[in-house]
N, C-alpha and C positions, 0 to 999 in steps of 0.2 A: 278482692278483700285485702290482699297483702302483697308483698314482693319477696323475691329471693333474698334480697339485701336485708329486708326487716326481719326475716326468720333468722338469718345468720347472726345479725347484730343482737337480737333478742335473746338468742340461746348461748352465745359464746361467753364463756367464764362464769355461767351460772350453775347453781345447784338445784336439783329437783328435791323439793322438801315435802311434797305431799301429792296424792293423787286422788281424784275423785270423778264422778260421772253424773251428768244430767241428761236424762233421755238418752239420745244416741250420741251425745257429745262426750269425749274422753277429755279430761282436764288435768294438767300437771301444774302444780303450783311451784314457782321459782323463788329462790331467796331475794331476787331482785324486786319482788312485789308483783311482778308480771305473772301471767298464767299462759300455758300453751293450750290451745284448743285443737283437738284432733277429731275429725269426722271421717269415718271410713267410707260412708256412702255405699255404693254398690260393690266395689271390687278392692277397697282398700285393705291392707294388712300392716300391722305393727309389729316389728320383729326385733328381737336382741340377738345379735350374732357376733361371733369373733371377727376382728378387723382382717384376719387372714382368709375368711370364708368370702367366696365369690359373692358380690351383690347381685340379687335377682334382677332380671330386666324390669324396666319400669320403677326403679328405686329413685324417688324424687328428693327424699331427705335422708341424710346419713349423719347423725349427730355422734361424735366421738365421746365415750363415756370414760371417766377417769377410773383409775383402779387397774388391778391385775386378776385375770388376764384382760388385755385390752379388748374392749367390746364396742359395738355401735348400735345405736338405736335407729332403726331404719323404718321409713314409711315408704311402702310399695303399693302402687296403684295403676294397674294397667289401663284402666278406663278413664283415669284422670278426673273423676267427679269428686274425689275426697278433697279434704283441706287440712292444712297445718298453719295455725295463726298464732302469733305472740301477741297478747293484748293486755290492756291494763284493765283489770276487773272492775275498777271505779267507773270505768267508761264503757262497760259492756253493752249498754243499751244503744250506743252510738256505733261501736266498733263491730258488734256481733248481735243485732237486734233479734234474730230468730233464737238465739240462746237466752236472751233476757226475756223473752215472752213465751217460754215453754209452759205447757200445762202441768198438771199433777203427775209426778213419776210414781207409779205404783209401788216400786221397790224401795226407793230412797225416801219417798214422802209418805208412804203407808196409806195408799187410797182406802178410804173407808166406804162402807156401803152407802152411808148417807151422802157422800160426796158423789158416789157413782150414780145414785138415784137422781140427784139434782142434774148431773150431766146429761143422762139419757132422757129423763122426762122433760127437761127444760129446752129440749130441741126436737125437731122433727127431721131427722136425717137418717140415712141408711146406716145401720149398725157399723159395718165395716168401715165405712168412710169415717165415721165419727171416732172410732178407736184409733184410726191410723192418723188422725189430725193431732200433730205434735203441739199444737197450741191448746189443745183440750186435754189429752192424755199423752204424756211423753214417754217414749221408749218402746212402744209396741210396734213391731215391724210386720211385714206381710205374713211371713211364715207363722209366727206366734198368733197373729190375729186370727187366721184360719183355724189353727188348733184350739184357741180359746173358744171360738164361736161354736165349733163342732162339739167340744166337751160341755158347753153350756146348751146345747141343742137349740141354737138359734140360727136362723138363716142370715147370711151376710147382708141380704137386701132388705131385711126387716126393719120398718120404721122405729126409731128409738123410743119414741113416745108411746109406743103400743105395748111396751114390755109390763107385764104384770109384777107385783111385788115379789112373787116366787122366782120369776125369771131374773130379775135384777140380782137376788140373792145368789142363784146359780152362776150368773155372769161374774159377780164379784169374787165369788169362790174360786172359779176357774182362771181368772186373770192372775190371781195371786199364785195358785198352784202350778199353772202351765210356766209361768215366768220362773218361779223358784226352781221347779224341776229342769228347765232349760239351762239355767245358770249353773246348777249342780252338775249337769252333763257336759258343760263346756260349750254350749251352743250347738248348732247344727252346720255340719260340713257335707254339702251336697256332692253330686258327681263332678261338678267342675273344680272342686277342692280349693275354691278361692278362699273360703273362711277357715283361718287357722288361729291359734293363740299366739301369744308373744314368743313362745318357744318353738313355733312351727307345728305344733300338734293340732289335729282336727278335733272337732267336738263329736259327741256321741247322741245328741238328742235327735237326730235324724231317724235313729232306729226306733223311736217312740212316736214318730209321726203317724197320725190316724187319717189325715186327709191330704196334707200338703205333699205335692209331687207324687200323688198316688192316682191321677186321673185315669179312668177306665178299669181301675181294680175294684174288687169286691170291698165294700165297707166293712172295717174290722169291728165296728160296734154292733150293727144289726145283722151283718153277714147275708144281707139280701139285696140292698141297693148297690149300685155302682157309683163310685165317686165322680162327680162332674167337676169340669174345669171351664170356666169362662174368663174371657179377657176384657177388661175395661180400663180405658186410658193407659194401656200399655202394662198394666198390672194384672197378674193372674190371681183367680180366686178358686179355691177347691172346697167342695162341700158335699155332704150326703143329702140328697133330696128327700129321703125318708127319715132320718134321724132328726134332721133340723127343721124347725118350724118358724 
């Protein structure tokens, strides 16, 4: 999608004048009119550190920031699935089509119950697959999808068009609650410690997980069933077979 030279040329001499997010894409607006798209994917980290601090292994981009003390904006990605692209937002549909065709972002767009009702009843898909489809609902990842569905008491494999009005209301409420609480807690940093914020600090929402990464343990909600973990398409799903229907 890009080249080393394109990133260097696009960043050199520019000033970051704004930041925003769409789904899982981080976007930096530049005074040149271009934007920087950053996608962390599985193992990416975006860090600010002093230029005298050793760069972590797998640092793929290091942008020198002006000012004192001298600092760098670093993109670190051990598994190399992430991306840093400088693009012209006027041509986003051509340069980054996935970004141009994102679905509704519950946090930035304010997903309404009516919109969610149209999404789930207008399709006949498994609930988890539907919520993870970034072209339908943007920004929900695997961890938060499991937590949302557990809180809404819905099985991940449930057909979306089978939901009742009451279940849609619960799902809508829990999407907003779980995402809001996760953001407030700084995200989830698991045992691999791959996810950290821009200052290198881990999140705390993993302490509130009720199903994710708890396979084989007693359900914290019903205290009777054991959390089940299944793997489909290389992606794990955790749920309570008693609480969720």
